[in-house]
N, C-alpha and C positions, 0 to 999 in steps of 0.2 A: 148358329148360321150365318146371325147379322153381323157377328165379330171375325168370321170367314170374307165375310161381303165386300167388311170395311177394309180389312187388310189386302185384299184384293185390289181395293180400289185406291186404294195408297201406292200399292208397287205398281200401279200403271199410271198413276200419275209421276211419280219419280222414273220412270222410261220415258216418258213425253219430255218430261222438261229437261232430263240427261239429253236429249236426243238434239237441244238448240247447241248451236252452235255458236263460235265468238262474233262470226258475221250475223248472226238473226240477232244478236244480243247490239251487235251495232244499229243494226234496222231499226232494233225498239227504239235504240235512243235518238236517232235521227227522226224517227217516227213525231215522239215525244217533242221534243225540240222543235220540230216545223209547227206544230200542233200548237202549241205554246209562244209563237211567234208569229204565226200568218192566220191563227183562229181553228177553231175544231172543225174536225173534217179536210183541213188541208193535206193531198196526198204530193207524191213526188212529180206525179203525171200534172195533177192540176196545177200547181207551183212553177212548171215549166213552160204549163199552157199548151201541152199536148195530150190526145188521146193515149189510153190505155194500150192501144195495140199500134202505137206509134214506128216507125222502121228506126235505124241507127241513124242514118240521115237527115232524118226530122228532130230527133233527139239531139246530135251536134248541133242543128243550127239555131235549137230552140236555147242550149246550152250557152252559145255563143252571144246570141242577143240577151239573155238574163244576166252573162257576166257584164256587160256591158254597162246595163243599168245598175249593178251592184257593185262595180268597181270603186274602191275605197277613194281614189284620186277624184274620181266624181261625185262623192257625197261627202265631203272634208265634213268633220264635224258632228257627222250622225252617229246616234246613238247605236253601238252595236252592229254596225255595217259591216266587220271585220269578222264577227260569229258568221253573218249573212253570207258571208260571200265565201268563206270556208265551206258551209255546209253546201253550197251549190256545188261546188267543185268535188265533196264527195259521193252526193245525190248522184251526178254524172256518173260518176266512175262507176256508182254501183249499175246502172241502167245500161253503161255502155257494156258491162261485162255479163256475158250469157248467164252462168250460173248466178250472178249474185241479181241480175234482174227476175230469175226464175225465184229464187229467195222470198226477193220484194213480193214478187206477184201472188205468190203464196198468202202472207199476211196482206195483202191486197185484199184479196179476195174472202178469207176466211176470218178477216178483221185480227189484230192483235192481240194477244193474249193478256190478262190481267195479272195473273202470277206469271211472273218469267224466271222462277227458279231462283231458290235462296242464294245460289253462286251471284246470281244477277246483281242481288240487290249487297250481294255482302262486299261486292267488287267497288258497290257506288258509293254506298253510306260509310263503307270501313267501323263498324262500330268498336267500342274499345272492349276491355279486358272485362269492366263492371259489366257493362251492357249484357257482353254475352253469358255470363254468369248469372246474371237478373233471368236473362231469358228462359236460358238452361232450365234453372229452379222454377220457374213459374211451368214450364212445360214439362220438368218430369213429377211435379206435385201436380199438374191437372190429370196427365196419365195414371199417375195412383189413385188419385180421386176417383176418376174413371171405372177403372178396375174395382174400387171398393165399391161403386155403385152397380156394377155389373154382379158381384159376387152378392151382394144383398139383394140384389132382388131374385136372383138364382136360392138363397137359401130361403127367401121366402116362397117359393115353391114347393119346396124341401118339404119345409115344415106343414104347408098345406096338404100336398101330397101324403104326406107320412097320417096327418091327421085323416082326410078320408080313408085310406087303406085301414086304421084302426077301425075306425064305425064300421066300416065294410064289413071287416073281419067279425066286431062283436053285432051287427043289426043283420045281417044278409045283403042278398044283393036289394032287397025293397028299401033299406034305408029307412028303415022304420025306427025311432029310438025305443029302445026298453028301457024298463025300471032295473035300477039297481047296478052294482058294478061287474065289468067282464074284463075278466083279465084273458090278451090276446097278443100272439106272436104277430110282429109286421118287419116284412123285409127292408132293410134299410141299405143295402148293399150289395146291390145289380140283382143279377142273373145267378142261374144254378154253378158250383165248383165243385171241386175236388179237394177233400182234406188230405191230412199227411197218408192217411193209410187206403186210398185211392177209392174212395166214399164218394158218393155225391149229395152234397148236401146244398142247402137253398144257402144264398148270401147272408149276409150279417143280421141275425135276426135280433132282435129287440122286444122284451116284455112292455109291455103297456095296457093300461088299464082306461077303459072308457064310461064315463057314467055322465047320463044325459047327453048334454053337447060337450064337456068337458072330456078331452084326452091327456092323459097322464105318463110320465114314462115310469116306470118302474126298475128302480136300482138294485142290485145285490143285496142291498142291506134292508129292501123291504120300503123304503121311503118311496113317495109319490111326487115327481117333480112336473108342474105343467107344462105341456106342450103350447106353446100359442108364438103368433108372430111376434110378440112386444120382447122375446127374448132374443130375437136376432139383432146385431148390429148392426146400423146402418151408417151409410158413408158418413165422414165428417173430415172438414177441411184440417181441424185439430188433430187429425190422425194422419197426416199427411208427412214425410219425411221431414220437412225442413223445420213444420212448425212445432213437430215433437222435440227434433232435436235443439230449438229455440226455446222450449220450454226446460229443455232438462238442464240446460246450460245456465237458465235463470235461477232454475233448482240451487245448481250446486255451486254457483256463486252465491246465493243466500248461505247455504249451508257455512261455506268457507266464512263467511262472512260474520257469522253468529260463533265460530267456534274460536274466530280470530278476539272476539270481545270478550269470549270467556277465559282466554288465555291472559288476555291481558286485564283483567278484572284484579286489583288489588289484593294480597291474603294480609288478615293481621296476623305477626308471629308471634307468640306467645312470649317468647325470651326477652322482647322488645317492650313488650307490656309493663306498663307503673306497677301493676300489679306485682308481677315477676321481680320486677327490680328493686320494689319492696321485701319481699320474700327471701329475695340475696341478701340483702342488708342485714337484713334481721337476723339471717343464718351466720352474717359474718359477725355480726355483734355476738351472736350466740358463743359461735369459736372463740372469739379476741377475750373474750372474759377468763374462761381458764388459761390461756395462752399467758394473758396478762397477771395473772396468780401466780401463776410457774416464776414468770419472769421477776416477779417482786421476791419470791421467796429467794432465787437466786441471789438477787441482787442483796439481801440482807446476810446470807451465809458469807458471800465475798467479804460483805464489810466487817464481818465478825474475826475471820482471818487475819482483813488487815491490822485488826487492833491487837489482837495476840501477836502480831510479826513485830509491832512497836514496842511491846511491853520487852522483849526481850532485847 
């Protein structure tokens, strides 16, 4: 119910704000500039020195008089005189126009609103892309935190209601605690409904066990789980979307950096080790000994053949 009232109020506020026209925004600017220049509470009528009920003739006469006082040619070197003279012409134009004066009189009697709409402030301050993104991030995160808070309070009420129903089923209407454990069924799924066969059944029934002031949920395996408000997840800024995204990005960056460090760690190749080199040298030496013996025998044999040829 509270959420519905809040949404209705926001909708009404948006409707009122959207009703303000460009001319209204111009009046807002003139009122702000006039009070900043002439003092708080200065109105169009008081600046022209005419009553709010002044006729068009009186307004024209006051305008001519005021324009002669504020003309830049008669006030050389006066700071801000050009702005004042231009402001006087715009104010006089509004008061001379029937519709414009009607709009100003409305704000004159009811006051200029403090909140003038997002479009009004956006058109005057022109925030950059970064400012808009920061604002939207804060806004959406705040709304998500608000939803978390509402859900947390609702879950607390559900837990307390389930505990009360379990105790009521176990102890009776008098709610006097009984000794020992008592197994009961508690409806957590709303009112009666029809199953697939068309039979009327209660809502989602859950087996619970009541022991003294403690209430447990009995799962199909026979295990007992304490039903307590401490099991409800509270609202937390760390669970809003932007903070979760930031934490996830930091963790992912840390994991990738560790993986890069592991890949860049040098590994020792056994083939390049001195021990392997020694073994290869030993194997080579062992292999060279039979080859050397064969080579010597062949040389000797060849020598004998050369000697036999010379004798012939």
